[in-house]
C-alpha positions in Angstrom: -40.3 -206.1 -133.6 -43.6 -207.6 -134.7 -46.7 -206.0 -133.8 -48.9 -207.9 -130.9 -52.4 -208.7 -132.2 -55.1 -206.9 -130.9 -57.7 -209.6 -129.4 -61.3 -209.0 -131.2 -64.6 -209.0 -128.7 -65.6 -212.1 -130.5 -62.4 -214.0 -130.6 -63.2 -217.0 -127.8 -65.4 -219.6 -128.7 -68.5 -218.7 -126.8 -68.6 -215.2 -128.2 -68.3 -215.9 -132.0 -71.1 -219.0 -131.7 -73.5 -216.5 -129.9 -73.1 -214.1 -132.6 -73.4 -216.8 -135.7 -76.7 -218.0 -133.4 -77.8 -214.5 -133.7 -77.5 -213.9 -137.1 -79.0 -217.6 -138.0 -82.0 -216.4 -136.0 -82.3 -212.8 -138.1 -81.7 -215.4 -141.4 -84.6 -218.1 -140.3 -86.8 -215.6 -138.3 -87.5 -212.6 -140.5 -89.0 -209.9 -138.1 -88.3 -211.6 -134.9 -88.7 -209.2 -132.3 -91.5 -207.2 -133.4 -94.6 -207.2 -130.9 -98.0 -206.6 -132.7 -99.5 -203.2 -131.3 -102.6 -205.5 -130.0 -100.1 -207.7 -127.8 -98.0 -204.4 -126.2 -100.2 -203.8 -123.4 -100.0 -207.2 -122.6 -96.5 -208.6 -123.1 -93.9 -208.2 -120.2 -90.4 -207.6 -120.7 -87.7 -206.7 -123.7 -88.9 -207.1 -127.1 -85.3 -208.9 -127.4 -86.9 -211.7 -125.4 -88.2 -213.4 -128.5 -84.7 -213.0 -130.5 -83.1 -215.0 -127.5 -86.0 -217.4 -127.6 -85.2 -218.3 -131.0 -81.5 -218.1 -130.7 -81.4 -220.9 -127.8 -84.2 -223.0 -129.9 -81.6 -223.2 -132.6 -78.6 -223.8 -130.3 -80.5 -226.6 -129.0 -81.2 -227.6 -132.7 -77.5 -227.3 -133.4 -76.8 -229.4 -130.2 -74.5 -225.9 -129.0 -75.0 -226.0 -125.3 -75.5 -222.5 -123.3 -75.4 -221.4 -120.0 -78.7 -221.2 -118.5 -80.3 -217.2 -119.1 -77.8 -217.1 -121.5 -77.1 -214.6 -123.6 -78.8 -211.8 -121.6 -81.0 -209.3 -123.8 -78.5 -206.9 -122.8 -75.4 -209.1 -123.9 -77.9 -209.0 -127.3 -78.0 -205.6 -127.8 -74.6 -204.8 -128.1 -74.4 -207.8 -130.8 -76.6 -206.0 -132.6 -74.9 -202.9 -132.7 -71.9 -205.2 -133.7 -74.2 -206.0 -136.9 -74.7 -202.3 -137.2 -71.1 -201.7 -137.2 -70.2 -204.2 -140.2 -73.3 -203.0 -141.9 -75.2 -206.4 -141.9 -78.1 -204.7 -140.0 -79.0 -200.7 -141.0 -78.7 -197.9 -138.7 -82.1 -197.3 -137.8 -84.7 -198.6 -135.6 -86.3 -201.9 -136.5 -90.1 -201.2 -135.2 -91.3 -204.0 -137.2 -88.7 -206.7 -136.2 -84.8 -207.7 -137.2 -84.7 -208.5 -140.7 -80.9 -209.0 -142.8 -81.4 -207.2 -146.0 -83.8 -208.2 -148.8 -83.2 -211.4 -148.8 -82.7 -213.5 -151.6 -83.6 -210.2 -154.4 -82.1 -207.0 -154.8 -84.2 -204.0 -153.6 -85.9 -203.1 -157.5 -86.5 -207.1 -158.2 -88.2 -206.6 -154.4 -90.2 -203.6 -156.2 -91.6 -206.0 -158.8 -92.6 -208.2 -156.6 -94.5 -206.3 -153.9 -96.4 -204.7 -157.1 -97.4 -208.1 -158.1 -98.3 -209.4 -154.8 -100.6 -206.4 -154.3 -102.2 -207.1 -157.3 -102.6 -211.1 -156.6 -104.3 -209.3 -153.2 -106.2 -206.5 -154.1 -107.8 -207.3 -157.7 -107.1 -210.9 -157.7 -109.0 -211.3 -154.0 -106.4 -213.6 -152.8 -106.8 -213.1 -149.0 -103.0 -215.0 -148.6 -101.6 -212.4 -150.7 -103.2 -209.4 -149.5 -102.0 -210.3 -145.7 -98.2 -211.0 -147.0 -98.3 -207.6 -148.6 -99.7 -205.5 -145.6 -97.0 -207.5 -143.6 -94.0 -207.0 -146.0 -95.4 -203.2 -146.3 -94.8 -202.6 -142.7 -91.3 -203.9 -142.5 -90.2 -202.6 -145.0 -91.3 -199.3 -143.6 -87.6 -198.5 -142.4 -86.2 -198.8 -145.9 -84.5 -195.9 -146.6 -85.0 -195.8 -150.0 -83.9 -193.0 -152.5 -88.3 -192.8 -153.4 -90.5 -194.8 -151.3 -93.2 -193.3 -153.4 -91.2 -194.8 -156.7 -90.8 -198.2 -155.2 -94.5 -198.3 -154.6 -96.2 -197.0 -157.4 -98.6 -199.6 -158.6 -97.6 -200.5 -161.9 -98.0 -203.8 -163.8 -100.7 -204.8 -162.2 -103.9 -207.0 -163.4 -106.9 -204.7 -163.0 -109.6 -207.4 -163.0 -111.5 -207.8 -159.7 -112.7 -211.2 -158.6 -117.0 -211.5 -159.0 -117.0 -213.1 -155.3 -116.2 -212.1 -151.8 -112.8 -214.0 -151.0 -111.2 -212.6 -147.9 -112.9 -214.0 -144.7 -111.8 -210.8 -142.9 -112.9 -208.4 -145.7 -116.0 -209.8 -145.3 -116.2 -209.7 -141.3 -115.5 -205.9 -142.1 -118.5 -205.7 -144.3 -120.8 -207.8 -142.5 -121.3 -210.3 -144.9 -119.7 -212.9 -142.7 -120.2 -216.5 -144.4 -118.6 -219.6 -144.1 -117.6 -219.9 -147.8 -114.1 -222.8 -148.6 -112.5 -219.5 -148.6 -112.6 -219.6 -144.8 -111.3 -223.4 -144.7 -109.3 -223.1 -147.5 -106.3 -225.1 -145.4 -108.7 -227.6 -145.2 -109.5 -227.9 -148.9 -105.9 -227.9 -149.6 -105.4 -231.0 -147.5 -107.6 -232.5 -149.0 -106.6 -232.0 -152.6 -102.9 -233.3 -151.5 -104.7 -236.2 -150.0 -106.8 -237.3 -152.6 -109.9 -236.6 -150.0 -113.7 -236.1 -150.4 -115.4 -232.6 -149.0 -119.0 -231.8 -148.2 -119.9 -229.1 -149.0 -123.5 -227.4 -148.1 -125.6 -225.1 -151.4 -128.0 -222.8 -150.3 -128.5 -222.0 -153.8 -129.0 -223.3 -157.1 -127.9 -221.0 -160.1 -128.0 -223.5 -162.9 -131.7 -225.2 -162.1 -129.7 -228.7 -161.6 -131.2 -229.8 -157.8 -127.7 -229.7 -155.9 -129.4 -227.4 -153.1 -127.8 -228.8 -149.6 -125.0 -231.3 -148.7 -123.0 -232.6 -151.5 -119.7 -234.4 -151.3 -116.8 -233.6 -154.1 -113.2 -234.9 -154.3 -111.3 -231.6 -155.1 -108.8 -232.0 -157.7 -107.1 -228.9 -157.8 -107.8 -225.0 -156.8 -108.0 -222.8 -160.1 -108.4 -219.5 -161.0 -109.3 -218.2 -163.9 -109.6 -214.6 -165.4 -112.0 -213.2 -162.6 -112.9 -216.0 -160.3 -111.7 -219.3 -158.2 -112.7 -222.5 -158.9 -112.5 -225.8 -157.5 
């Protein structure tokens, strides 16, 4: 006599779609579910609400109709446990948000990338690289590595330091805040992409060419050479 198949908790269509939407949300929004410390006191509700919101947004974009208030955060907590049971998520607390594995690279490749990113942010004065490195460092704290020290050891770094201040946040901390091009980098990049002119205001003229005050220029490219950024 043939053995009757055992029904799986996700054998029905709605449960299966919910699990697939959860996995898709973790793929497209790595770090979802993390509440920054400065927002925790004012944040009301479960951190899984952010996961719920992204899941519902994805369902709407894929034209999958979900009942109002579905899925509940308690249901999502069970789904996350299912992903742990199958090894899709690790058996640990995700203090810095949920993400799946290391994405498109191995741990060894991730180590090389992190070292290069740290060097670019710390020594080359790239504020976007520094902020991204800090974000990934927080998110990767939960990885159970054989040797965390070996993973983050700063090898193959470029030791040159930019000769000018390039990070607006660091400048504010040091009381040296100025409205420089690095504060308006998104505007400059948009001007480059759309072939638009920007107006600069120079307070000094180190080369004695009389270029003090307003100056209209057409930025062609953002270039880094040796120790400084150039437009």
